[in-house]
N, C-alpha and C positions, 0 to 999 in steps of 0.2 A: 700803231697796230700792235696787237698784243700776240707776240709769237710763243708757241708752245714748242719745247724741245723734245724730240724723240731720239733715243739712241739707236745705234744700228741694229742692235739685237730686237728692239720693238719693231722697227722698219721691215726687218726679216719676217717677223711673226705676222705683221700686216700683210706682206706679200704672200705668204704662205697661206694665210687665211683666204684671200682673193683666189688664188690658184686651186686651193682645196675645195672651195665652193663653186668653181667653174667647171662645168662638165664633168662632175664626180671625181674631180682632182687628177684626170688624166694628163694635165700638163705638169702636175707635181709628182705624181707617182708613176706615171707610164714611162714609155721610152722618151728620152730626150728629144725635143722637137720645138719649132718656132712657136712662140706664144702669139696667138691671134688677137693682137692687141687692139685693132679696129673693132673686131666683133665684141670684145670685152667693153670697150668704150661705149659703143652704140646699143647693144643688146643688154648687157648686164646693168651698166650705169645710166642708160637712156640719155646719153649726152650726144650732142650733134658735132660733126667735124666739118668745118668750112675752110676752103682753101683761098687765100687772098695774098697779096704782096703787102705784107706787114710794114716793111721800112725799106726805103729806097737803098739805104746802106747795107742791108742784110743783117744787121746786128740784132734783130729779134726774129726768132724762127718760130716761136709758138706763144700763144696767150690763151689763158682760161678766163672765161667770162662768167662771174658768179650771180650777176644781176643785170637787169635790162639796162643798157648803157650805149652810148656813142663811141665808136673807136675809130682812131685815125688810120688809114689804110693808104698806100701808095698806088695810084692810078697811073700805071706805065703809059698806056695810051696817050693821056693828057699830060703826062710828065708833071704831075702834082698830087699832093694829098688831098684826099676827100675823106668825109666822115661817113661811116655806116652804123645803122642801128644793129646792135646784137642782142640776141635774147639769152637769158641766163641759161647755164648748162651747155654753153657753145665753146668748143676749143678751136681757136684759129691756128692755122697751120700755114706758115709761109709757102706758097706754090713752088718756090725753087726746090724744095725737098721732094717734089714728086718726080724729079729726073733720077733715072735708074742708078746713077753713081751716088746719089744721096740717100738710098733706101735704109741703110742702117742709122743714119742721122734721123731720117723720117721717123722710124720706128722708135728710136729713142725719144725724140722730142714729143711725139704722141703720148708715150708712158710717162714722161716727165710732166706734162699737162695733166694727165689723169692723176698722177701723184698729187699736184696741187689740189685737185678737186677732192681727193680722198682726205688729205691731211689739213688742208687749209681752208676748207669751206666756211667754216665758222669764223675764222679770221677775217675774210675778205667779205663775207655777207654784210651788206648795209654799210660798207666802208667807202663806196664810190671809187674803189680801186679794183685792179685786175692783176692776175699774176703774169707778168711778162718779164722775162729775163733779158737784160741787156748786158753788154760787157761790163759795165760799172757797177752792177748790182749782183754779178755772179758769186760774190763770197757771202752773201747773207745767210743765216741759218735756214730761211725758208727755202732758199734755192738749194742749199746743200741737202736738205731733207728731201725735196722733190728729186734731186739726182740720185740720192741713195736709194730711195724706194723704187725708182724706175729701174735702177740696176738690178735689184733684188726681185723685181717682177720679171723682167726680161732674161735673168741669168739666176734662177732659184739655186741656192747653194746645194740642195739634194740632187738637182740635175746636173750641175757642174761635177759634183763628186762622182756621180755615177758615170758620166761620160769619161771623166779622167781615168776612173778604175778600168772601165771597159777597154779603153784605148791602150792602158798600160798592160792589160792581159794579152791583148792581140799583139803588141810588139814583142812579147817573151818569146 
């Protein structure tokens, strides 16, 4: 796999561009608010989100599918793995993240997988691979970049600064 390295400043620019183009920049320039990541994924990028049990162990929470392929998922009812066919442009999310206490992790995982789509689509296209983070792969450049872009999308620096200075004025 031929990885391309992006600096943090470039990832911040990509995130700002995404948010600037989405709804006239209201999530970048308006009042700080929660980024509607599901809507961005489904409406802006026209990707599909599907919920499955990715691994029995729970060590894979999300997976981005770049081309038509077959993906192993855990069938809890039959207590065994099965293979499902998945279309390109699908983000698979582990169904455990739908529980209320996992909402922050859910949003982050969705954004991490969108980041793979944005940054690494050309790397994984026609590679017979998918972007799925496991604990043993978590240090790769590709994963770091998806993590960093996800953070920049969900917490744009302009909005963090705005919220910080607004709260600092209130406390005076």
